[in-house]
C-alpha positions as CSV (number, residue, x, y, z in Angstrom):
1,M,8.1,-37.3,38.5
2,G,8.6,-33.6,36.5
3,K,7.5,-35.4,32.8
4,F,4.8,-37.2,34.8
5,L,3.5,-34.1,35.7
6,I,3.9,-32.0,32.0
7,L,2.3,-35.2,30.8
8,L,-0.7,-34.9,33.2
9,G,-1.1,-30.9,32.8
10,M,-1.4,-31.7,28.9
11,V,-4.2,-34.2,29.0
12,L,-5.9,-31.9,31.6
13,V,-5.8,-28.7,29.1
14,L,-7.0,-31.1,26.0
15,I,-9.8,-32.6,28.6
16,G,-10.7,-28.9,29.4
17,I,-10.7,-28.2,26.2
18,I,-12.9,-30.6,24.8
19,L,-15.5,-30.0,27.6
20,T,-15.3,-26.0,26.8
21,L,-15.9,-26.4,23.1
22,G,-18.8,-28.9,24.0
23,I,-17.5,-32.0,22.1
24,K,-19.3,-35.1,23.5
25,I,-18.0,-38.8,23.3
26,P,-21.7,-40.0,22.6
27,F,-21.7,-43.2,24.6
28,L,-20.1,-42.1,27.8
29,G,-22.6,-41.1,30.5
30,R,-25.4,-43.5,28.7
31,L,-24.1,-46.7,29.6
32,P,-25.9,-49.7,30.8
33,G,-26.0,-49.3,34.9
34,D,-25.9,-45.9,35.0
35,I,-28.8,-44.5,37.3
36,L,-31.5,-42.4,35.8
37,V,-34.3,-41.6,38.0
38,K,-36.8,-38.8,36.8
39,K,-39.8,-37.3,38.8
40,S,-41.9,-34.6,37.9
41,S,-39.7,-32.0,39.1
42,F,-36.6,-34.0,40.1
43,K,-33.9,-35.3,38.0
44,F,-31.1,-37.6,39.7
45,Y,-28.6,-39.1,37.7
46,F,-25.7,-41.1,38.9
47,P,-23.2,-42.7,35.9
48,I,-21.6,-45.4,38.3
49,T,-20.8,-47.5,35.1
50,T,-19.4,-44.7,33.2
51,C,-17.0,-44.0,36.8
52,F,-16.3,-47.7,37.0
53,L,-15.0,-47.5,33.3
54,L,-13.5,-44.1,33.4
55,S,-11.7,-46.0,36.6
56,I,-10.1,-48.8,34.8
57,V,-8.9,-46.9,31.9
58,L,-7.1,-43.9,34.3
59,T,-5.7,-47.0,36.1
60,I,-3.9,-48.9,32.9
61,I,-2.5,-45.8,31.3
62,L,-1.2,-44.2,34.8
63,R,0.4,-48.1,35.6
64,I,2.1,-47.4,32.0
65,F,3.4,-44.3,33.0
66,M,4.7,-44.7,36.4
67,R,6.8,-48.2,35.3
68,K,10.0,-47.7,36.6
């Protein structure tokens, strides 16, 4: 469990650095199925497909690392 927490911490630090530097993954957040509603003074964005894709990827990664 300790090794997993260290690995998770390093991954979170890496994600934080990427977000801080403004490096963007081009397709992330603009997938078909993401909801975008624009009105004159209102903008609503819900990346449902992106959330679903990230959930699948994180589930696979965690299952690989959490095997006994």
